[in-house]
N, C-alpha and C positions, 0 to 999 in steps of 0.2 A: 641935570635937565630936571629938578623939582618944580612942581606948580604949586601955587595956592589953591586950595578949594574950602568951600565953606559946607558947613554939616548942618542940616535941618531935621526936626525931630518929625518923625513919622506921624505923632499923632496930632500935635498942633501946629506941626508946618512951619514953627519957630526957626528963624537961623541961630544958632545959638554957638558955634565953635569955626574955628579955621584952622587949618591945618595944611601941611604939603602933603605930598605924594608924587612918586615916581613915574610919569607917564607912559614909560616904556615897560615898563616891569608890571605895574597893576593897571589896565586897561580896561576892566569893568570898574562899575559905581563901587566906592568905596563904602562900608556900613559897617558902624558897631555902636555897643549900648553903652551911652551915657546918660549924666543926670540933665535933664531937664526943670531946668529953675521955675519954668511957668507951668509943666505939669508937674510938677515936684515929686516925679520919682525917677527910677532910671530906665529908659526906654530907647528903642532902635535910634539911631540917627546916621540918615545918609547923605550922599557927596548931593551938592543941587549944583546946578548947571546954569 
């Protein structure tokens, strides 16, 4: 029951990454630090709906 999610940069709001997550185990929004090519630095990326 894995579902595709899109990760967006919290600084510039660009949608940069696609990944999957298990909806049964992780009910809250997923957040991770990744490289944003628009900001040209590592920033927090959060799951968008």
